[in-house]
C-alpha positions as CSV (number, residue, x, y, z in Angstrom):
1,M,13.3,-29.5,-7.0
2,A,12.9,-26.7,-9.5
3,K,15.8,-24.3,-10.4
4,R,15.7,-21.0,-8.7
5,K,15.9,-18.0,-11.1
6,T,17.2,-14.6,-10.3
7,I,17.9,-11.5,-12.4
8,S,20.7,-9.0,-11.8
9,V,20.0,-5.4,-10.5
10,T,21.2,-4.1,-13.9
11,E,18.5,-6.2,-15.6
12,M,15.9,-4.9,-13.2
13,V,17.0,-1.2,-13.6
14,D,16.9,-1.6,-17.4
15,Y,13.4,-3.1,-17.3
16,A,12.2,-0.3,-15.0
17,N,13.7,2.3,-17.2
18,L,11.9,0.9,-20.2
19,Q,8.6,1.1,-18.3
20,L,9.2,4.6,-17.2
21,S,9.9,5.8,-20.7
22,R,6.6,4.4,-22.0
23,T,4.0,6.8,-23.4
24,D,1.1,4.5,-24.3
25,D,-2.3,4.8,-22.5
26,F,-1.6,2.0,-20.1
27,A,1.5,3.7,-18.7
28,T,-0.3,6.0,-16.2
29,K,1.2,8.2,-13.6
30,E,0.2,5.6,-11.0
31,F,1.7,2.8,-12.9
32,K,5.0,4.7,-13.2
33,Q,4.9,5.7,-9.5
34,G,4.7,1.9,-8.7
35,I,7.6,1.2,-10.9
36,I,9.6,4.0,-9.1
37,V,9.0,2.6,-5.6
38,M,10.1,-0.9,-6.8
39,V,13.2,0.2,-8.6
40,E,14.3,2.5,-5.7
41,A,13.8,-0.3,-3.2
42,V,16.0,-2.7,-5.3
43,L,18.7,0.0,-5.8
44,H,18.8,1.1,-2.1
45,R,18.6,-2.5,-0.6
46,S,21.4,-3.6,-2.9
47,D,23.5,-0.4,-2.2
48,N,23.4,0.4,-5.9
49,Y,21.5,3.7,-5.9
50,N,23.1,6.2,-8.2
51,G,20.4,8.7,-8.8
52,F,18.2,9.3,-11.8
53,R,17.4,11.9,-14.5
54,F,14.1,13.2,-15.8
55,L,13.4,12.3,-19.4
56,D,12.4,15.9,-20.1
57,N,13.9,18.6,-17.9
58,S,11.2,21.2,-19.0
59,D,8.6,18.8,-17.5
60,I,9.4,18.0,-14.0
61,E,6.6,19.5,-11.9
62,Y,5.8,17.2,-8.9
63,D,2.9,14.8,-9.3
64,T,2.8,15.1,-13.2
65,M,3.7,12.5,-15.9
66,G,6.9,14.4,-16.5
67,Y,7.9,13.9,-12.8
68,V,7.5,10.1,-13.0
69,S,9.1,9.8,-16.5
70,R,12.7,9.3,-15.6
71,H,15.8,7.1,-16.1
72,Y,17.6,5.5,-13.2
73,Y,21.3,5.0,-13.4
74,G,22.4,1.4,-12.9
75,P,25.0,0.0,-10.4
76,R,28.5,1.2,-10.7
77,F,31.4,-1.3,-10.9
78,K,33.1,-1.5,-7.5
79,I,36.9,-0.9,-7.7
């Protein structure tokens, strides 16, 4: 039987943040919207949602590239 591999929520958030910061031609608004849906589901389902920030506060109009270019905060350590 093959080993089962998993990644941590932190690794997933780091990967999502990398994708959301991309500026190349393949990182479209629709691509980033998909990343947002995925990372928010992971964070909410694992009870680790701690918000996000826009990468450029002067470009946050809804349904624009600026709106989907963001950085999610990873899990906080539980005390």
